[in-house]
C-alpha positions in Angstrom: 14.5 -20.8 3.2 12.9 -18.4 0.1 9.7 -15.8 0.3 8.4 -13.3 -2.5 7.1 -10.2 -0.3 4.3 -8.4 -2.3 2.0 -5.6 -0.7 -0.2 -3.4 -1.7 -3.0 -5.5 -4.5 -5.8 -2.6 -3.9 -8.0 -5.2 -5.7 -11.0 -3.2 -7.1 -9.4 0.3 -6.9 -10.8 2.3 -9.2 -8.9 6.0 -10.3 -11.5 9.1 -11.9 -14.0 6.2 -11.3 -12.3 3.9 -13.8 -12.4 0.1 -12.7 -8.4 -1.8 -12.7 -9.6 -5.3 -12.9 -8.1 -5.9 -16.0 -4.7 -4.3 -14.8 -4.9 -6.8 -12.0 -5.7 -9.5 -14.2 -2.9 -9.5 -15.6 -0.2 -8.2 -12.7 -1.1 -11.1 -11.1 -0.8 -13.7 -14.2 2.5 -11.8 -14.3 3.0 -12.6 -10.7 1.8 -16.4 -10.9 3.7 -16.6 -14.1 7.5 -15.5 -11.7 6.6 -18.0 -9.5 5.8 -21.1 -11.8 9.4 -20.3 -13.0 10.2 -19.9 -9.2 8.7 -21.7 -6.4 9.1 -20.3 -2.9 8.7 -21.7 0.1 6.6 -18.8 1.5 4.5 -15.8 -0.4 4.1 -13.4 2.2 1.1 -10.2 1.4 1.9 -7.2 4.1 -1.4 -5.8 3.8 -4.1 -3.8 1.6 -5.1 -6.8 -0.5 -8.3 -4.8 -1.6 -8.9 -1.1 -1.6 -12.3 -1.0 0.5 -13.6 -3.2 3.7 -16.7 -4.7 1.7 -15.0 -6.1 -1.8 -16.9 -6.3 -4.6 -17.4 -10.0 -6.6 -14.6 -9.8 -9.0 -12.5 -8.2 -6.9 -12.9 -11.1 -4.2 -13.1 -13.9 -7.1 -9.9 -12.9 -8.2 -8.0 -13.0 -4.4 -10.0 -16.4 -4.3 -8.9 -17.8 -8.0 -5.5 -16.6 -7.4 -4.7 -17.9 -4.2 -6.5 -21.3 -5.6 -3.9 -21.0 -8.7 -1.0 -20.7 -5.7 -2.1 -23.7 -3.7 -2.8 -26.2 -6.9 0.4 -25.4 -8.4 2.3 -25.7 -5.4 4.0 -22.2 -5.9 4.5 -21.7 -2.9 4.4 -23.7 0.0 2.9 -21.1 2.6 0.8 -18.5 2.1 0.9 -16.0 4.9 -1.9 -13.2 4.2 -2.1 -10.0 6.8 -4.5 -7.1 6.5 -3.7 -3.3 5.6 -5.5 -0.2 6.6 -7.8 -0.6 3.9 -8.9 -4.3 4.6 -11.5 -5.8 6.7 -9.3 -8.1 8.9 -12.6 -10.0 10.1 -13.8 -10.2 6.5 -10.0 -11.5 4.9 -10.2 -13.6 8.1 -13.4 -15.2 7.8 -12.5 -18.4 5.6 -9.5 -18.9 7.3 -10.4 -22.5 8.8 -10.7 -23.3 5.1 -7.6 -21.9 4.2 -5.5 -23.5 6.7 -6.2 -26.6 4.8 -4.5 -25.4 2.0 -1.4 -23.6 3.9 -3.0 -20.2 3.5 -2.4 -18.6 6.6 -4.8 -15.3 7.5 -3.5 -13.7 10.8 -6.6 -10.5 10.7 -6.5 -10.6 15.1 -3.4 -8.1 16.2 -4.9 -8.7 20.0 -4.0 -12.0 20.1 -1.1 -12.9 21.9 2.6 -12.9 20.1 2.3 -17.1 20.2 -0.7 -17.1 18.1 0.3 -15.2 15.3 3.8 -17.3 15.0 3.8 -18.8 11.6 6.3 -22.0 10.8 7.2 -22.4 7.6 8.4 -26.1 6.9 10.5 -27.9 3.5 9.3 -30.4 1.4 10.7 -32.8 4.0 8.5 -31.2 7.0 11.4 -29.9 8.0 11.5 -26.4 9.7 13.6 -23.5 8.0 11.9 -20.2 8.9 9.2 -18.3 11.2 7.4 -15.4 10.6 5.5 -13.8 13.6 2.9 -11.9 11.5 1.8 -8.4 12.9 -1.3 -6.9 10.7 -1.8 -3.2 10.8 -2.0 -2.2 14.0 -5.5 -0.1 14.5 -6.3 2.8 17.4 -8.1 -0.2 19.4 -5.0 -2.6 18.8 -2.6 0.3 20.1 -4.6 0.8 23.7 -3.1 4.4 23.5 -5.1 7.1 25.2 -4.9 10.1 23.3 -6.7 13.6 24.4 -7.0 16.8 23.3 -4.6 18.2 25.6 -1.8 16.1 23.9 -0.1 18.2 21.0 1.3 16.6 18.0 4.6 15.4 19.4 2.8 13.9 22.5 0.1 12.0 20.4 3.1 11.0 18.1 5.7 9.7 20.9 2.3 7.4 22.7 1.3 6.1 19.5 5.0 4.9 18.3 5.8 3.8 22.1 2.3 1.3 21.5 3.8 0.3 18.2 7.1 -0.7 20.0 5.1 -2.8 22.8 3.9 -5.1 19.9 6.6 -5.4 18.1 8.6 -5.9 21.4 6.0 -9.1 22.4 7.2 -10.2 18.8 10.5 -9.9 18.7 10.6 -12.0 22.3 8.4 -14.8 20.9 10.5 -15.2 18.1 14.0 -15.8 20.0 13.8 -19.1 20.4 13.9 -20.2 16.8 16.2 -17.6 16.4 18.3 -18.9 18.6 18.5 -22.4 16.7 19.8 -20.6 14.2 16.5 -20.3 11.9 15.6 -17.0 10.4 12.7 -15.2 12.0 10.4 -12.6 9.5 8.0 -9.9 10.4 5.4 -7.6 9.1 4.1 -4.6 9.5 1.6 -1.8 7.7 2.6 1.3 8.8 4.2 4.5 7.8 8.2 4.4 8.7 10.0 7.4 9.2 12.2 9.0 6.3 10.4 6.7 3.5 9.3 8.4 0.4 6.0 8.7 0.0 4.2 8.7 -4.2 1.0 10.6 -2.1 -1.2 8.4 -2.8 -1.1 6.7 0.5 -4.1 7.6 3.0 -3.0 9.4 6.8 -2.8 5.8 8.6 -3.1 7.2 12.1 -4.3 10.0 13.2 -2.2 12.9 11.4 -0.1 10.5 10.6 1.8 11.2 13.9 2.9 7.6 14.5 5.8 7.1 12.2 8.5 4.7 13.2 11.9 4.6 12.8 13.8 1.8 12.1 14.8 0.8 15.6 12.0 -1.0 15.7 13.2 -3.6 13.9 16.9 -3.4 13.7 19.1 -7.0 14.8 15.9 -8.4 16.3 13.9 -9.8 13.1 15.8 -11.6 9.8 13.6 -9.9 7.4 10.8 -7.2 7.9 8.0 -7.4 5.3 6.4 -3.8 5.3 3.2 -2.7 3.4 1.6 0.9 2.9 4.2 3.1 0.9 3.4 2.7 -2.5 7.1 3.1 -3.3 9.3 0.3 -3.1 12.4 0.9 -1.2 14.7 0.1 2.2 13.7 1.9 4.9 16.8 4.1 6.3 19.3 1.8 3.6 18.4 -1.0 5.9 18.6 -3.8 3.4 16.3 -6.1 5.5 13.7 -3.8 6.1 11.9 -3.1 3.1 8.3 -2.3 1.3 7.8 -4.0 -1.8 5.0 -1.1 -3.0 2.1 -1.2 -4.4 1.7 -3.9 -7.6 -0.1 -1.2 -9.9 0.2 2.3 -10.1 -2.6 3.4 -8.2 -2.2 7.1 -8.8 -1.0 9.4 -11.3 1.8 10.4 -8.6 3.2 6.7 -8.8 3.3 7.1 -12.8 7.0 7.1 -12.7 7.5 4.9 -10.5 8.7 0.9 -10.8 6.3 -2.3 -9.6 7.6 -5.2 -8.6 7.5 -7.5 -5.9 10.5 -8.7 -3.6 12.3 -12.5 -3.4 14.2 -12.6 -0.4 17.0 -15.7 0.6 17.0 -15.9 4.0 19.7 -18.1 5.4 20.5 -18.8 9.0 19.6 -16.2 11.6 21.4 -13.3 11.9 22.9 -13.5 8.2 22.3 -10.8 5.5 19.4 -12.2 2.9 19.8 -12.1 -0.8 17.1 -9.5 -2.3 16.1 -9.3 -5.6 13.7 -7.2 -7.8 10.7 -9.4 -9.6 9.6 -6.7 -12.0 5.6 -6.1 -12.5 5.8 -4.8 -15.9 2.9 -2.2 -16.0 -0.3 -3.0 -18.1 -1.3 0.5 -18.4 0.9 3.4 -18.3 -1.0 6.9 -16.5 0.2 9.6 -18.5 0.8 13.1 -17.4 0.8 16.8 -19.5 1.2 19.6 -18.1 2.0 23.3 -19.6 0.4 25.8 -21.8 -2.0 25.4 -25.0 0.4 25.4 -27.8 3.2 23.0 -26.0 0.3 19.8 -25.1 -0.1 18.7 -28.2 3.5 18.2 -28.8 4.0 16.5 -25.1 0.8 14.1 -25.8 2.6 12.8 -29.1 6.1 12.5 -27.4 4.4 10.7 -23.8 2.5 8.8 -26.3 5.3 7.2 -28.0 7.2 6.0 -24.6 3.9 4.6 -22.5 4.2 1.2 -22.6 1.6 -1.4 -21.7 -0.7 -3.6 -23.5 -3.7 -1.4 -22.6 -5.0 2.0 -23.5 -2.6 4.5 -21.6 -4.6 6.8 -19.4 -4.2 10.6 -19.5 -4.5 13.3 -17.6 -4.3 16.9 -18.9 -2.8 20.1 -16.6 -3.8 23.5 -18.9 -1.6 26.3 -17.4 -3.6 29.1 -19.0 -5.4 32.4 -18.3 -9.0 31.1 -17.8 -11.5 28.5 -18.8 -11.5 27.5 -22.5 -13.9 24.8 -23.3 -13.5 24.6 -26.9 -9.7 24.7 -26.3 -10.0 21.5 -23.3 -12.3 19.7 -26.4 -9.8 20.3 -28.9 -6.7 19.0 -26.3 -9.3 16.0 -25.5 -10.0 15.2 -29.4 -6.4 15.3 -30.5 -5.3 13.3 -27.3 -8.0 10.3 -28.2 -6.9 10.4 -31.6 -3.8 9.2 -30.7 -5.1 6.2 -28.5 -5.4 7.6 -25.1 -8.6 7.6 -22.7 -8.1 11.1 -20.9 -9.6 10.7 -17.6 -9.4 14.1 -16.3 -9.0 17.9 -18.3 -7.8 20.5 -15.3 -7.0 24.2 -15.4 -4.1 25.5 -13.2 -4.4 29.4 -13.2 -1.0 30.9 -14.4 1.5 31.1 -11.2 -0.5 28.2 -8.9 1.8 25.1 -8.0 0.2 21.7 -9.4 0.5 18.2 -7.2 0.1 15.3 -9.5 -1.6 13.1 -6.4 -3.6 16.2 -5.5 -5.5 17.5 -8.7 -6.6 21.1 -8.8 -10.4 21.8 -8.7 -11.6 18.2 -7.1 -15.0 16.7 -7.3 -16.5 15.8 -4.3 -15.8 12.1 -4.6 -12.0 13.2 -5.2 -12.1 14.8 -1.3 -11.5 12.9 2.0 -13.3 14.0 5.0 -10.5 15.7 6.4 -10.4 17.6 3.3 -13.7 18.6 3.9 -13.5 19.4 7.5 -10.7 21.5 6.5 -12.6 23.3 4.0 -15.4 23.9 7.0 -12.7 25.0 9.3 -11.5 27.6 6.7 -15.2 28.6 5.4 -16.1 28.7 9.4 -13.2 31.3 10.2 -11.8 29.0 12.7 -8.8 30.3 14.2 -5.5 29.3 12.8 -4.0 28.8 16.3 -7.0 26.1 16.6 -7.0 24.3 13.7 -4.1 21.7 14.3 -5.9 20.3 17.9 -9.5 20.2 15.9 -8.0 18.6 12.8 -6.6 15.8 14.9 -9.3 15.4 16.4 -10.9 15.0 13.7 -9.1 12.1 12.4 -9.4 10.5 15.7 -13.1 10.5 15.5 -12.4 9.3 11.4 -10.5 6.3 12.4 -13.2 5.5 15.5 -16.3 5.2 12.9 -13.9 3.0 10.3 -12.3 0.6 12.9 -16.1 0.1 14.2 -17.5 -0.2 10.7 -14.0 -3.1 10.1 
């Protein structure tokens, strides 16, 4: 069985209020061109198809046009999609009965019995060649775990991970008969694995990001684990068969140096090591960040422009290290950058001696702050004692998760 593992398209994503549809269109065309050269038995999407739970018309059209092309041209015999934390499971699953006629399977109900989330993959002759146990993003309601304010962080984390383990235990037992027959078994996950490298742009996926799972959840029970949520492609704990494909385009300046790809996976008999190839997705628009003193920045912009790949105009973030605000200086820097062909997204000031993180811009506007950021600021300004803040922050995140899941 040959599958293409992809995830985290985030269709409809905006960066500094600029829409990304042109980049997404080019990325999907590159993916389709790769499939035209080498079709697969299974296209597997591990969550976050969209960036919002109510995707716009343009993002929705691009999604359905891509599926229609895959089905019409026979680029993948079966497509399996699970929702991520950004997706509305109900929205993705709404056309499920129609999509099934084209062998596109959306598994959105994490509460359904494991056997109902099992998808058998067949070859051109109708022979069974593998099986997928689809597990979408597990929301707190799916985990059915009771987190109380009396619990500390470690207790909450253990409760979340134990609930996730029960889901994967049930799926592993359901897939065992196929593995005993020699067929490879694949599962999915949209989750935060312990020890992975993040880009900084991933959202907290559970309360306080406490539910980070270890590889023991999967090891020796599945032949391949297709993961989503982490935007940097990587294996987990050096396990070749447990993989994040990463986001399909750079979603934040923290991802500007990351290679983007899908993963082509060839599976033999159950228990055999998979053969995995990286299917590169060239970046169509470079995200460029320069940081330094005013005298350094001109040279840095020129140097970076020469090596900024992509067919689209690169986007630039300028971080000025200086003693104070100078609007004329910033205007000159912006004008020089635009003369080099950049589109400037931000010009920011970092006071000398301050630290900077590319995924956490200095002096963010209100639209750049999460509700948790605002709540932390309220606690700071209200003089809440430091020893009380962790419990209050976790309680706030739990309430936020409940509201988001109620909307979904």
